[in-house]
C-alpha positions as CSV (number, residue, x, y, z in Angstrom):
1,M,-33.2,-4.3,18.4
2,R,-32.0,-4.7,14.9
3,G,-31.9,-8.3,13.9
4,L,-33.9,-10.0,17.4
5,R,-36.6,-11.2,15.0
6,N,-36.5,-14.7,16.5
7,A,-34.5,-14.8,19.2
8,A,-35.5,-16.3,22.3
9,P,-35.2,-14.0,25.5
10,G,-31.6,-14.3,27.2
11,A,-30.5,-15.8,24.0
12,E,-28.2,-12.6,23.3
13,G,-26.3,-13.0,26.5
14,R,-25.6,-16.6,25.7
15,F,-24.7,-15.6,22.2
16,H,-21.9,-13.1,23.9
17,K,-20.7,-15.5,26.7
18,E,-19.7,-17.9,23.1
19,M,-18.2,-15.6,21.9
20,I,-15.8,-14.7,24.7
21,G,-15.5,-18.4,25.1
22,L,-13.9,-18.7,21.4
23,Y,-11.2,-16.6,22.6
24,D,-10.5,-19.1,25.4
25,R,-11.0,-22.3,22.7
26,F,-8.5,-20.3,20.5
27,A,-5.8,-20.1,23.1
28,E,-6.3,-24.0,23.6
29,L,-5.2,-24.3,20.0
30,G,-2.0,-21.7,20.6
31,F,-3.7,-18.6,18.5
32,R,-5.1,-15.7,20.8
33,P,-7.3,-13.5,18.6
34,V,-7.0,-10.4,20.5
35,L,-9.2,-8.2,18.0
36,L,-12.0,-10.8,18.6
37,R,-12.2,-10.5,22.3
38,R,-11.7,-6.8,22.4
39,C,-14.1,-6.3,19.9
40,V,-16.9,-8.5,21.8
41,L,-16.0,-6.5,25.2
42,L,-16.5,-3.4,23.7
43,N,-19.9,-4.0,21.2
44,G,-21.2,-7.1,22.9
45,G,-21.2,-10.4,21.0
46,V,-23.9,-9.8,18.2
47,A,-22.6,-6.4,17.5
48,A,-18.9,-7.9,17.1
49,A,-20.3,-10.8,14.9
50,R,-22.1,-8.1,12.8
51,E,-18.5,-6.2,12.3
52,L,-16.3,-8.8,11.7
53,V,-17.8,-11.4,10.0
54,F,-17.4,-9.0,6.8
55,K,-13.7,-7.8,7.5
56,P,-11.2,-10.0,5.6
57,G,-8.7,-12.2,7.8
58,T,-10.2,-11.5,11.1
59,T,-11.8,-14.7,12.7
60,G,-8.8,-17.0,12.7
61,L,-11.0,-19.5,10.4
62,E,-7.9,-20.6,8.6
63,R,-6.2,-21.6,11.9
64,L,-9.2,-23.3,13.5
65,L,-9.5,-25.3,9.8
66,D,-5.8,-26.3,10.4
67,A,-6.5,-27.7,13.7
68,G,-9.9,-29.3,12.3
69,K,-12.0,-27.3,14.2
70,P,-14.2,-25.1,12.0
71,E,-17.1,-25.9,14.5
72,L,-15.5,-23.5,16.8
73,S,-15.5,-20.4,14.4
74,M,-17.8,-17.5,14.9
75,E,-19.0,-18.1,11.5
76,A,-20.6,-21.5,12.6
77,L,-21.6,-20.0,16.1
78,M,-23.7,-17.3,13.9
79,L,-25.3,-19.8,12.0
80,R,-26.5,-22.1,14.7
81,P,-30.7,-22.4,14.6
82,E,-31.0,-20.5,18.5
83,Y,-28.6,-17.3,17.1
84,R,-29.6,-16.9,13.6
85,G,-32.4,-14.3,14.3
86,F,-29.8,-11.7,15.4
87,F,-28.3,-11.5,12.2
88,S,-30.0,-10.4,8.6
89,E,-29.8,-12.5,5.9
90,L,-27.0,-11.1,4.5
91,E,-24.5,-11.6,7.5
92,L,-25.7,-14.9,7.6
93,K,-25.0,-15.5,3.7
94,E,-21.6,-14.1,4.3
95,A,-20.8,-16.7,7.3
96,S,-22.2,-19.2,5.6
97,Q,-20.1,-18.6,2.6
98,R,-17.1,-17.8,4.2
99,L,-17.2,-21.1,6.4
100,A,-18.0,-23.1,3.2
101,S,-15.5,-21.3,0.8
102,A,-12.6,-21.8,3.6
103,T,-13.8,-25.5,4.0
104,R,-13.7,-26.4,0.2
105,S,-10.1,-24.8,-0.4
106,R,-9.1,-26.9,2.4
107,S,-10.7,-29.9,1.3
108,R,-8.8,-29.6,-1.7
109,G,-5.4,-29.5,0.1
110,R,-2.6,-26.7,-0.5
111,L,-0.4,-26.2,-3.3
112,Q,2.7,-27.3,-3.0
113,P,5.5,-25.6,-5.1
114,Q,6.7,-28.1,-7.4
115,P,10.1,-28.6,-8.2
116,T,11.6,-27.6,-11.2
117,E,14.3,-29.6,-13.0
118,R,17.5,-27.9,-13.9
119,K,19.3,-28.3,-17.0
């Protein structure tokens, strides 16, 4: 199976369960990522992560950052040591960059429109 270089037996099942669990955690925060749940149920957790990590705007990462919970993201789950063996270097790099990029942009604060003086 592709990408199972260093994965422990049973780890794929645990990853799948954790991916399903992300939906429940998101729901507690008021966000229901239906695409994530459907993709995981249809394809399995690993295949879903491989697909979704390259799709812009499909992870709910922005909402998790707003809630102060980036550790609940699919990207963070992919980067956990026990699951890294399921993914290619390119997939891991994308997950890492998405997480780092989103975190950096949030740490600078959002740009707010500045009132302009009317003459």
